[in-house]
MIDOSE-1310 file (N, C-alpha, C; in nm, 2 decimals, decimal comma, always signed):
residues 267
xxxx	-9,79/+12,80/+4,17/-9,84/+12,90/+4,26/-9,93/+13,00/+4,19; -10,04/+13,02/+4,24/-10,13/+13,12/+4,18/-10,16/+13,24/+4,28; -10,13/+13,36/+4,24/-10,14/+13,48/+4,32/-10,25/+13,57/+4,26; -10,34/+13,61/+4,34/-10,44/+13,71/+4,30/-10,40/+13,84/+4,37
xxxx	-10,40/+13,94/+4,28/-10,37/+14,08/+4,33/-10,50/+14,16/+4,32; -10,55/+14,21/+4,43/-10,67/+14,29/+4,42/-10,63/+14,44/+4,41; -10,69/+14,50/+4,30/-10,65/+14,64/+4,27/-10,78/+14,73/+4,27; -10,76/+14,86/+4,26/-10,88/+14,95/+4,26/-10,85/+15,06/+4,16
xxxx	-10,96/+15,10/+4,09/-10,96/+15,22/+4,00/-11,01/+15,34/+4,08; -10,92/+15,44/+4,10/-10,96/+15,55/+4,19/-10,94/+15,68/+4,11; -11,00/+15,79/+4,16/-10,98/+15,92/+4,10/-10,83/+15,96/+4,12; -10,77/+16,02/+4,02/-10,63/+16,07/+4,02/-10,62/+16,17/+4,13
xxxx	-10,52/+16,15/+4,22/-10,49/+16,24/+4,33/-10,45/+16,37/+4,28; -10,39/+16,38/+4,16/-10,35/+16,51/+4,11/-10,45/+16,59/+4,04; -10,57/+16,53/+4,02/-10,68/+16,60/+3,95/-10,77/+16,66/+4,05; -10,86/+16,75/+4,00/-10,95/+16,82/+4,09/-11,07/+16,72/+4,11
xxxx	-11,08/+16,68/+4,23/-11,19/+16,59/+4,27/-11,32/+16,66/+4,31; -11,43/+16,60/+4,28/-11,56/+16,67/+4,31/-11,65/+16,57/+4,38; -11,74/+16,63/+4,47/-11,84/+16,56/+4,54/-11,97/+16,60/+4,49; -12,06/+16,50/+4,46/-12,20/+16,53/+4,42/-12,29/+16,43/+4,50
xxxx	-12,38/+16,49/+4,57/-12,47/+16,41/+4,66/-12,40/+16,34/+4,77; -12,29/+16,40/+4,82/-12,21/+16,34/+4,92/-12,12/+16,22/+4,88; -12,11/+16,21/+4,74/-12,03/+16,10/+4,69/-11,92/+16,15/+4,60; -11,80/+16,09/+4,60/-11,69/+16,13/+4,51/-11,73/+16,09/+4,37
xxxx	-11,71/+16,19/+4,28/-11,74/+16,17/+4,14/-11,64/+16,08/+4,08; -11,68/+15,98/+4,01/-11,58/+15,89/+3,95/-11,60/+15,89/+3,80; -11,50/+15,84/+3,73/-11,51/+15,84/+3,58/-11,44/+15,95/+3,52; -11,38/+16,04/+3,60/-11,30/+16,16/+3,54/-11,16/+16,14/+3,59
xxxx	-11,07/+16,12/+3,49/-10,92/+16,11/+3,52/-10,89/+16,00/+3,63; -10,96/+15,89/+3,62/-10,94/+15,78/+3,71/-10,82/+15,70/+3,67; -10,75/+15,64/+3,77/-10,62/+15,57/+3,75/-10,61/+15,45/+3,84; -10,51/+15,37/+3,82/-10,48/+15,26/+3,91/-10,44/+15,32/+4,04
xxxx	-10,49/+15,27/+4,15/-10,45/+15,31/+4,29/-10,30/+15,30/+4,30; -10,24/+15,40/+4,33/-10,09/+15,40/+4,33/-10,03/+15,30/+4,43; -10,09/+15,28/+4,54/-10,04/+15,18/+4,64/-10,06/+15,04/+4,60; -10,15/+15,02/+4,50/-10,17/+14,88/+4,45/-10,06/+14,85/+4,35
xxxx	-9,98/+14,94/+4,30/-9,87/+14,91/+4,21/-9,77/+14,83/+4,29; -9,75/+14,86/+4,42/-9,66/+14,79/+4,50/-9,70/+14,64/+4,52; -9,84/+14,62/+4,53/-9,89/+14,49/+4,54/-9,87/+14,41/+4,41; -9,89/+14,47/+4,30/-9,86/+14,40/+4,17/-9,72/+14,37/+4,16
xxxx	-9,63/+14,46/+4,19/-9,48/+14,44/+4,18/-9,44/+14,32/+4,27; -9,50/+14,32/+4,39/-9,46/+14,21/+4,48/-9,51/+14,07/+4,43; -9,63/+14,07/+4,37/-9,68/+13,95/+4,31/-9,59/+13,90/+4,19; -9,55/+13,99/+4,11/-9,47/+13,96/+3,99/-9,33/+13,92/+4,03
xxxx	-9,28/+13,98/+4,13/-9,15/+13,93/+4,18/-9,15/+13,79/+4,24; -9,26/+13,76/+4,31/-9,28/+13,62/+4,36/-9,29/+13,52/+4,24; -9,36/+13,56/+4,14/-9,38/+13,48/+4,03/-9,24/+13,45/+3,96; -9,16/+13,56/+3,95/-9,03/+13,54/+3,88/-8,94/+13,45/+3,97
xxxx	-8,95/+13,46/+4,10/-8,87/+13,38/+4,19/-8,91/+13,23/+4,17; -9,04/+13,21/+4,17/-9,09/+13,07/+4,15/-9,04/+13,01/+4,01; -9,05/+13,09/+3,91/-9,01/+13,05/+3,78/-8,86/+13,02/+3,77; -8,78/+13,10/+3,84/-8,64/+13,08/+3,84/-8,60/+12,95/+3,91
xxxx	-8,69/+12,91/+4,00/-8,67/+12,78/+4,07/-8,73/+12,66/+3,99; -8,78/+12,69/+3,87/-8,84/+12,58/+3,79/-8,98/+12,55/+3,83; -9,05/+12,63/+3,90/-9,19/+12,61/+3,94/-9,28/+12,70/+3,87; -9,40/+12,65/+3,83/-9,50/+12,74/+3,76/-9,56/+12,84/+3,86
xxxx	-9,59/+12,95/+3,80/-9,66/+13,06/+3,88/-9,74/+13,14/+3,79; -9,85/+13,20/+3,84/-9,94/+13,29/+3,77/-9,99/+13,40/+3,86; -10,00/+13,52/+3,80/-10,05/+13,64/+3,87/-10,18/+13,68/+3,80; -10,28/+13,68/+3,89/-10,42/+13,72/+3,84/-10,46/+13,85/+3,90
xxxx	-10,49/+13,95/+3,82/-10,53/+14,08/+3,87/-10,68/+14,08/+3,88; -10,74/+14,14/+3,99/-10,88/+14,13/+4,02/-10,93/+14,27/+4,07; -11,04/+14,32/+4,01/-11,09/+14,44/+4,06/-11,25/+14,44/+4,06; -11,31/+14,52/+4,14/-11,45/+14,54/+4,14/-11,48/+14,69/+4,11
xxxx	-11,56/+14,73/+4,02/-11,58/+14,87/+3,99/-11,66/+14,89/+3,86; -11,66/+15,01/+3,81/-11,73/+15,04/+3,69/-11,65/+14,98/+3,57; -11,71/+14,98/+3,45/-11,64/+14,92/+3,34/-11,51/+14,98/+3,30; -11,50/+15,11/+3,33/-11,37/+15,18/+3,29/-11,26/+15,14/+3,39
xxxx	-11,29/+15,06/+3,49/-11,18/+15,01/+3,58/-11,10/+14,91/+3,51; -11,14/+14,87/+3,39/-11,06/+14,78/+3,30/-10,92/+14,85/+3,28; -10,92/+14,98/+3,27/-10,79/+15,05/+3,25/-10,69/+15,02/+3,35; -10,73/+15,00/+3,48/-10,63/+14,97/+3,58/-10,59/+14,82/+3,57
xxxx	-10,68/+14,74/+3,52/-10,64/+14,60/+3,50/-10,54/+14,59/+3,38; -10,56/+14,67/+3,28/-10,46/+14,67/+3,17/-10,32/+14,71/+3,22; -10,32/+14,81/+3,31/-10,19/+14,85/+3,37/-10,13/+14,74/+3,44; -10,21/+14,66/+3,52/-10,16/+14,55/+3,59/-10,10/+14,44/+3,49
xxxx	-10,17/+14,42/+3,38/-10,12/+14,33/+3,28/-9,99/+14,37/+3,22; -9,98/+14,50/+3,20/-9,85/+14,56/+3,15/-9,74/+14,54/+3,25; -9,77/+14,54/+3,38/-9,67/+14,53/+3,48/-9,62/+14,39/+3,50; -9,70/+14,29/+3,44/-9,66/+14,15/+3,45/-9,76/+14,05/+3,49
xxxx	-9,89/+14,10/+3,53/-9,99/+14,00/+3,56/-10,02/+13,92/+3,43; -10,07/+13,80/+3,45/-10,09/+13,71/+3,34/-10,24/+13,71/+3,28; -10,33/+13,74/+3,37/-10,47/+13,75/+3,33/-10,54/+13,84/+3,43; -10,66/+13,88/+3,40/-10,73/+13,98/+3,48/-10,88/+13,96/+3,48
xxxx	-10,95/+14,00/+3,59/-11,09/+13,99/+3,60/-11,15/+14,11/+3,66; -11,26/+14,16/+3,61/-11,33/+14,27/+3,66/-11,47/+14,23/+3,70; -11,52/+14,26/+3,82/-11,65/+14,24/+3,86/-11,72/+14,38/+3,85; -11,81/+14,39/+3,76/-11,88/+14,52/+3,73/-12,03/+14,49/+3,72
xxxx	-12,11/+14,56/+3,80/-12,25/+14,54/+3,80/-12,32/+14,67/+3,86; -12,42/+14,72/+3,80/-12,49/+14,84/+3,86/-12,54/+14,81/+4,00; -12,57/+14,68/+4,02/-12,62/+14,64/+4,16/-12,52/+14,67/+4,27; -12,40/+14,68/+4,23/-12,29/+14,70/+4,33/-12,25/+14,84/+4,35
xxxx	-12,32/+14,93/+4,28/-12,28/+15,07/+4,29/-12,31/+15,12/+4,43; -12,21/+15,19/+4,49/-12,22/+15,24/+4,62/-12,18/+15,14/+4,73; -12,12/+15,03/+4,69/-12,08/+14,93/+4,79/-11,98/+14,99/+4,89; -12,00/+14,94/+5,02/-11,90/+14,97/+5,12/-11,79/+14,86/+5,13
xxxx	-11,70/+14,88/+5,22/-11,59/+14,78/+5,23/-11,63/+14,64/+5,25; -11,73/+14,62/+5,34/-11,78/+14,49/+5,37/-11,84/+14,42/+5,24; -11,92/+14,49/+5,17/-11,98/+14,44/+5,05/-11,87/+14,41/+4,95; -11,77/+14,50/+4,93/-11,67/+14,48/+4,84/-11,59/+14,36/+4,87
xxxx	-11,56/+14,34/+5,00/-11,48/+14,22/+5,05/-11,56/+14,09/+5,02; -11,69/+14,10/+5,04/-11,77/+13,98/+5,01/-11,77/+13,94/+4,86; -11,78/+14,04/+4,77/-11,78/+14,02/+4,63/-11,64/+13,97/+4,59; -11,53/+14,03/+4,64/-11,40/+13,99/+4,60/-11,37/+13,84/+4,64
xxxx	-11,42/+13,81/+4,76/-11,39/+13,67/+4,81/-11,46/+13,57/+4,73; -11,58/+13,60/+4,68/-11,65/+13,51/+4,59/-11,58/+13,50/+4,46; -11,54/+13,61/+4,41/-11,46/+13,62/+4,28/-11,34/+13,53/+4,29; -11,27/+13,54/+4,40/-11,15/+13,46/+4,42/-11,18/+13,31/+4,42
xxxx	-11,30/+13,28/+4,48/-11,34/+13,14/+4,48/-11,37/+13,09/+4,34; -11,43/+13,18/+4,26/-11,46/+13,15/+4,12/-11,33/+13,13/+4,04; -11,23/+13,22/+4,07/-11,10/+13,20/+4,00/-11,04/+13,07/+4,03; -11,05/+13,02/+4,16/-11,00/+12,89/+4,20/-11,07/+12,78/+4,12
xxxx	-11,20/+12,80/+4,10/-11,28/+12,70/+4,02/-11,23/+12,69/+3,87; -11,21/+12,81/+3,81/-11,18/+12,82/+3,67/-11,03/+12,79/+3,64; -10,94/+12,84/+3,73/-10,80/+12,84/+3,70/-10,72/+12,75/+3,78; -10,77/+12,71/+3,90/-10,70/+12,63/+3,99/-10,69/+12,70/+4,13
xxxx	-10,65/+12,63/+4,23/-10,64/+12,69/+4,36/-10,56/+12,82/+4,37; -10,61/+12,91/+4,45/-10,54/+13,04/+4,47/-10,46/+13,02/+4,60; -10,33/+13,04/+4,59/-10,24/+13,02/+4,70/-10,22/+13,15/+4,79; -10,22/+13,26/+4,72/-10,19/+13,39/+4,79/-10,27/+13,50/+4,73
xxxx	-10,32/+13,59/+4,82/-10,39/+13,71/+4,78/-10,31/+13,83/+4,83; -10,28/+13,92/+4,74/-10,20/+14,04/+4,78/-10,28/+14,17/+4,75; -10,28/+14,26/+4,85/-10,34/+14,39/+4,83/-10,24/+14,50/+4,86; -10,28/+14,62/+4,82/-10,21/+14,74/+4,87/-10,25/+14,77/+5,02
xxxx	-10,19/+14,86/+5,08/-10,22/+14,89/+5,22/-10,34/+14,98/+5,24; -10,38/+15,05/+5,13/-10,50/+15,13/+5,14/-10,53/+15,18/+4,99; -10,65/+15,23/+4,98/-10,69/+15,29/+4,85/-10,69/+15,44/+4,88; -10,64/+15,52/+4,78/-10,62/+15,66/+4,80/-10,75/+15,74/+4,78
xxxx	-10,87/+15,68/+4,77/-10,99/+15,75/+4,77/-11,06/+15,74/+4,90; -11,08/+15,63/+4,95/-11,15/+15,61/+5,08/-11,06/+15,61/+5,20; -10,94/+15,55/+5,18/-10,83/+15,55/+5,28/-10,88/+15,48/+5,41; -10,96/+15,38/+5,40/-11,01/+15,31/+5,52/-10,91/+15,20/+5,57
xxxx	-10,83/+15,15/+5,48/-10,73/+15,04/+5,51/-10,80/+14,92/+5,56; -10,93/+14,90/+5,54/-11,01/+14,79/+5,60/-11,02/+14,67/+5,51; -11,00/+14,69/+5,38/-11,03/+14,59/+5,28/-10,95/+14,46/+5,31; -10,82/+14,47/+5,33/-10,74/+14,34/+5,35/-10,80/+14,26/+5,47
xxxx	-10,83/+14,32/+5,58/-10,88/+14,24/+5,69/-11,02/+14,19/+5,66; -11,10/+14,27/+5,60/-11,24/+14,22/+5,57/-11,23/+14,11/+5,47; -11,14/+14,12/+5,37/-11,13/+14,02/+5,27/-11,08/+13,89/+5,33; -10,98/+13,90/+5,41/-10,93/+13,78/+5,48/-11,04/+13,70/+5,56
xxxx	-11,12/+13,78/+5,63/-11,23/+13,72/+5,71/-11,33/+13,66/+5,62; -11,37/+13,72/+5,51/-11,47/+13,67/+5,41/-11,42/+13,54/+5,34; -11,29/+13,54/+5,31/-11,23/+13,43/+5,24/-11,18/+13,32/+5,33; -11,19/+13,34/+5,46/-11,15/+13,25/+5,56/-11,00/+13,21/+5,55
xxxx	-10,92/+13,32/+5,53/-10,77/+13,31/+5,52/-10,71/+13,39/+5,63; -10,59/+13,35/+5,67/-10,51/+13,44/+5,77/-10,47/+13,57/+5,70; -10,45/+13,68/+5,78/-10,41/+13,80/+5,72/-10,27/+13,84/+5,78; -10,18/+13,87/+5,69/-10,05/+13,93/+5,73/-10,05/+14,07/+5,67
xxxx	-10,06/+14,17/+5,76/-10,07/+14,31/+5,71/-9,95/+14,39/+5,72; -9,95/+14,49/+5,63/-9,84/+14,59/+5,62/-9,70/+14,54/+5,60; -9,69/+14,45/+5,51/-9,56/+14,38/+5,49/-9,46/+14,48/+5,42; -9,34/+14,49/+5,47/-9,24/+14,56/+5,39/-9,14/+14,47/+5,33
xxxx	-9,15/+14,34/+5,35/-9,08/+14,23/+5,28/-9,17/+14,11/+5,28; -9,15/+14,02/+5,18/-9,24/+13,91/+5,16/-9,17/+13,80/+5,09; -9,18/+13,68/+5,15/-9,13/+13,56/+5,08/-9,22/+13,44/+5,10; -9,21/+13,34/+5,02/-9,29/+13,22/+5,02/-9,20/+13,10/+5,02
xxxx	-9,22/+13,00/+5,11/-9,15/+12,88/+5,10/-9,22/+12,77/+5,19; -9,20/+12,65/+5,14/-9,26/+12,53/+5,22/-9,40/+12,55/+5,26; -9,48/+12,60/+5,16/-9,63/+12,62/+5,18/-9,67/+12,72/+5,28; -9,58/+12,82/+5,30/-9,61/+12,93/+5,40/-9,56/+13,06/+5,35
xxxx	-9,61/+13,17/+5,40/-9,57/+13,30/+5,36/-9,51/+13,37/+5,48; -9,40/+13,44/+5,46/-9,34/+13,51/+5,57/-9,32/+13,66/+5,54; -9,36/+13,75/+5,63/-9,34/+13,89/+5,60/-9,26/+13,95/+5,72; -9,21/+14,07/+5,69/-9,15/+14,15/+5,79/-9,22/+14,28/+5,79
xxxx	-9,25/+14,34/+5,90/-9,32/+14,46/+5,91/-9,27/+14,54/+6,03; -9,29/+14,67/+6,03/-9,25/+14,76/+6,14/-9,38/+14,80/+6,22; -9,38/+14,77/+6,35/-9,49/+14,80/+6,44/-9,44/+14,87/+6,56; -9,48/+15,00/+6,58/-9,46/+15,07/+6,70/-9,31/+15,07/+6,74
xxxx	-9,22/+15,09/+6,65/-9,08/+15,09/+6,68/-9,01/+14,95/+6,68; -9,09/+14,85/+6,66/-9,03/+14,71/+6,65/-9,04/+14,66/+6,51; -8,95/+14,56/+6,48/-8,96/+14,49/+6,35/-9,01/+14,35/+6,38; -9,12/+14,32/+6,32/-9,18/+14,18/+6,34/-9,17/+14,10/+6,22
xxxx	-9,14/+13,97/+6,24/-9,14/+13,87/+6,14/-9,26/+13,78/+6,17; -9,35/+13,77/+6,07/-9,48/+13,70/+6,09/-9,49/+13,59/+5,98; -9,54/+13,47/+6,01/-9,55/+13,37/+5,92/-9,69/+13,30/+5,93; -9,74/+13,26/+5,81/-9,87/+13,19/+5,81/-9,88/+13,09/+5,70
xxxx	-9,95/+12,98/+5,72/-9,97/+12,88/+5,61/-10,05/+12,94/+5,50; -10,02/+12,89/+5,38/-10,10/+12,93/+5,26/-10,23/+12,84/+5,25; -10,34/+12,90/+5,20/-10,35/+13,03/+5,14/-10,37/+13,14/+5,24; -10,33/+13,26/+5,20/-10,33/+13,37/+5,30/-10,35/+13,50/+5,22
xxxx	-10,39/+13,60/+5,30/-10,40/+13,74/+5,24/-10,28/+13,82/+5,30; -10,22/+13,90/+5,21/-10,11/+13,98/+5,26/-10,13/+14,12/+5,20; -10,12/+14,22/+5,29/-10,12/+14,36/+5,24/-9,98/+14,42/+5,25; -9,94/+14,49/+5,15/-9,80/+14,54/+5,14/-9,80/+14,69/+5,15
xxxx	-9,69/+14,75/+5,20/-9,68/+14,89/+5,21/-9,60/+14,94/+5,09; -9,59/+15,07/+5,08/-9,51/+15,13/+4,96/-9,36/+15,12/+4,99; -9,32/+15,06/+5,10/-9,18/+15,04/+5,12/-9,12/+14,91/+5,07; -9,21/+14,82/+5,03/-9,17/+14,69/+5,00/-9,09/+14,68/+4,87
xxxx	-9,11/+14,77/+4,77/-9,05/+14,77/+4,65/-9,06/+14,90/+4,57; -9,00/+14,90/+4,45/-9,02/+15,01/+4,36/-9,09/+14,96/+4,24; -9,22/+14,99/+4,22/-9,29/+14,93/+4,10/-9,22/+14,96/+3,97; -9,21/+14,86/+3,88/-9,15/+14,87/+3,75/-9,23/+14,96/+3,66
xxxx	-9,17/+15,02/+3,57/-9,24/+15,09/+3,46/-9,24/+15,00/+3,34; -9,35/+14,97/+3,29/-9,36/+14,87/+3,18/-9,29/+14,92/+3,05; -9,21/+14,83/+2,99/-9,14/+14,86/+2,87/-9,25/+14,85/+2,75; -9,21/+14,90/+2,64/-9,31/+14,90/+2,53/-9,35/+14,76/+2,49
xxxx	-9,26/+14,66/+2,50/-9,29/+14,52/+2,46/-9,39/+14,47/+2,56; -9,38/+14,50/+2,69/-9,48/+14,46/+2,79/-9,61/+14,52/+2,77; -9,62/+14,64/+2,73/-9,74/+14,71/+2,70/-9,81/+14,64/+2,58; -9,73/+14,60/+2,48/-9,79/+14,54/+2,36/-9,84/+14,40/+2,39
xxxx	-9,76/+14,33/+2,48/-9,80/+14,19/+2,51/-9,92/+14,19/+2,60; -9,95/+14,30/+2,67/-10,07/+14,30/+2,76/-10,20/+14,30/+2,68; -10,19/+14,34/+2,55/-10,31/+14,34/+2,47/-10,36/+14,20/+2,44; -10,27/+14,11/+2,45/-10,31/+13,97/+2,41/-10,35/+13,88/+2,54
xxxx	-10,33/+13,94/+2,65/-10,36/+13,87/+2,78/-10,51/+13,87/+2,80; -10,57/+13,76/+2,86/-10,71/+13,76/+2,88/-10,76/+13,85/+2,99; -10,87/+13,92/+2,96/-10,93/+14,02/+3,06/-11,08/+13,99/+3,05; -11,14/+13,93/+3,15/-11,28/+13,89/+3,15/-11,36/+13,98/+3,25
xxxx	-11,49/+13,99/+3,22/-11,58/+14,07/+3,31/-11,69/+13,98/+3,36; -11,71/+13,99/+3,49/-11,82/+13,92/+3,55/-11,92/+14,02/+3,61; -12,05/+13,97/+3,62/-12,15/+14,05/+3,69/-12,20/+13,96/+3,81; -12,30/+14,01/+3,88/-12,35/+13,94/+3,99/-12,40/+13,80/+3,95
xxxx	-12,46/+13,79/+3,84/-12,52/+13,66/+3,79/-12,41/+13,56/+3,77; -12,29/+13,60/+3,74/-12,18/+13,51/+3,72/-12,12/+13,45/+3,85; -12,16/+13,52/+3,96/-12,10/+13,48/+4,09/-12,20/+13,41/+4,18; -12,33/+13,41/+4,15/-12,43/+13,36/+4,24/-12,42/+13,21/+4,25
xxxx	-12,36/+13,14/+4,15/-12,35/+13,00/+4,15/-12,23/+12,95/+4,23; -12,14/+13,04/+4,26/-12,02/+13,00/+4,33/-12,06/+12,99/+4,48; -12,00/+12,89/+4,55/-12,03/+12,88/+4,70/-12,02/+13,01/+4,77; -12,12/+13,05/+4,84/-12,12/+13,18/+4,91/-12,18/+13,29/+4,82
xxxx	-12,19/+13,27/+4,69/-12,23/+13,38/+4,60/-12,38/+13,41/+4,61; -12,46/+13,31/+4,65/-12,60/+13,34/+4,66/-12,64/+13,45/+4,75; -12,55/+13,47/+4,85/-12,58/+13,58/+4,95/-12,55/+13,72/+4,90; -12,48/+13,73/+4,78/-12,44/+13,86/+4,73/-12,57/+13,94/+4,68
xxxx	-12,67/+13,86/+4,63/-12,79/+13,93/+4,58/-12,87/+13,99/+4,70; -12,84/+13,96/+4,82/-12,91/+14,01/+4,94/-12,83/+14,12/+5,00; -12,71/+14,15/+4,95/-12,62/+14,24/+5,02/-12,65/+14,39/+4,98; -12,65/+14,47/+5,07/-12,65/+14,62/+5,04/-12,54/+14,68/+5,13
xxxx	-12,50/+14,79/+5,09/-12,39/+14,86/+5,17/-12,45/+14,88/+5,32; -12,36/+14,85/+5,41/-12,40/+14,87/+5,55/-12,37/+15,02/+5,60; -12,29/+15,09/+5,52/-12,26/+15,23/+5,55/-12,28/+15,31/+5,43; -12,30/+15,44/+5,45/-12,32/+15,53/+5,34/-12,26/+15,67/+5,38
xxxx	-12,21/+15,74/+5,28/-12,16/+15,87/+5,30/-12,28/+15,97/+5,29; -12,31/+16,03/+5,40/-12,43/+16,12/+5,39/-12,40/+16,26/+5,35; -12,27/+16,30/+5,35/-12,23/+16,43/+5,31/-12,09/+16,44/+5,28; -12,05/+16,51/+5,18/-11,91/+16,53/+5,15/-11,89/+16,67/+5,09
xxxx	-11,78/+16,74/+5,13/-11,75/+16,87/+5,07/-11,60/+16,89/+5,07; -11,56/+16,97/+4,98/-11,41/+17,00/+4,97/-11,37/+17,09/+5,08; -11,26/+17,06/+5,14/-11,21/+17,14/+5,25/-11,12/+17,25/+5,19; -11,17/+17,37/+5,21/-11,10/+17,49/+5,15/-11,02/+17,56/+5,26
xxxx	-10,91/+17,61/+5,22/-10,82/+17,68/+5,32/-10,87/+17,82/+5,34; -10,88/+17,87/+5,47/-10,92/+18,00/+5,50/-10,81/+18,10/+5,48; -10,83/+18,21/+5,41/-10,73/+18,31/+5,39/-10,62/+18,27/+5,29; -10,55/+18,37/+5,25/-10,44/+18,35/+5,16/-10,31/+18,33/+5,22
xxxx	-10,30/+18,34/+5,35/-10,17/+18,32/+5,42/-10,08/+18,45/+5,40; -9,97/+18,45/+5,47/-9,88/+18,56/+5,47/-9,74/+18,51/+5,42; -9,69/+18,58/+5,32/-9,56/+18,55/+5,27/-9,46/+18,65/+5,31; -9,35/+18,61/+5,38/-9,24/+18,70/+5,42/-9,12/+18,67/+5,34
xxxx	-9,07/+18,77/+5,28/-8,94/+18,76/+5,21/-8,83/+18,76/+5,31; -8,75/+18,66/+5,32/-8,65/+18,65/+5,42/-8,52/+18,72/+5,38; -8,50/+18,83/+5,45/-8,37/+18,91/+5,43/-8,28/+18,90/+5,55; -8,30/+18,79/+5,62/-8,21/+18,77/+5,74/-8,29/+18,77/+5,87
xxxx	-8,42/+18,81/+5,86/-8,51/+18,82/+5,98/-8,62/+18,72/+5,97; -8,62/+18,63/+5,88/-8,73/+18,53/+5,86/-8,75/+18,45/+5,98; -8,65/+18,40/+6,05/-8,66/+18,32/+6,17/-8,73/+18,40/+6,28; -8,69/+18,52/+6,30/-8,75/+18,60/+6,40/-8,90/+18,63/+6,37
xxxx	-8,93/+18,65/+6,24/-9,07/+18,68/+6,20/-9,16/+18,55/+6,23; -9,10/+18,43/+6,20/-9,17/+18,31/+6,22/-9,19/+18,29/+6,37; -9,09/+18,32/+6,45/-9,11/+18,30/+6,60/-9,21/+18,40/+6,65; -9,21/+18,52/+6,61/-9,31/+18,62/+6,65/-9,45/+18,57/+6,61
xxxx	-9,47/+18,51/+6,49/-9,60/+18,46/+6,45/-9,65/+18,35/+6,54; -9,56/+18,25/+6,57/-9,59/+18,14/+6,66/-9,63/+18,19/+6,79; -9,56/+18,29/+6,85/-9,59/+18,34/+6,98/-9,73/+18,41/+6,98; -9,76/+18,48/+6,87/-9,89/+18,54/+6,86/-10,00/+18,45/+6,86
xxx	-9,98/+18,33/+6,79/-10,09/+18,23/+6,78/-10,10/+18,16/+6,92; -9,99/+18,13/+6,98/-10,00/+18,07/+7,11/-10,07/+18,15/+7,22; -10,05/+18,28/+7,21/-10,11/+18,37/+7,30/-10,26/+18,38/+7,28
């Protein structure tokens, strides 16, 4: 079984983020998208299950982004991925979700050519920079695979993947034949923290970089050189809080003070 995990290198949510020209500044304190750690963990757990049953399995980490996005792939390798690929090209700067999905789908096809058929693609439920949550659906459409979204549990057997998810107060069990795309929530697992031995072993695992020229020969890749982002951020600014707020030291009357404040706002 071969599992591709799509990850993203994003600005650290704990750092001070800046906008320039309506775009989020990247390359400063960037990290692996936190929600993608759940996707990596899910893939590695599936691999371990397959190996325990005597079957071969491989986890491939894939990203598209600037060259320093390799740092996120290294993290994926430390967490248990076997190999990694980054698609990095100045031509792709400013790509929107549709272009990103197009590039990743072609990269997955290239992985299938070089490593063998891809059985499953796993993503996080969202990236913490754009928060569109659109990539899993767009990727499934471009790769011509079924999508099982927002999984809180995941299993594979008999050539099919089964997930459980919560939808509007209900619990759904959904199943699809492989190959398929699955997005997972942060409820599916607790990502492992790599031990020192895993960090050391990650240095010896293959990490390759591709550009647009490496993808154009793959079926569907010729269209990438014609793609441009269909959407663009025309403006972006930091939301600042008005006023300093009011602090009340509670000496037994804090509840009444809060109620009075709410009443004054309602009026």
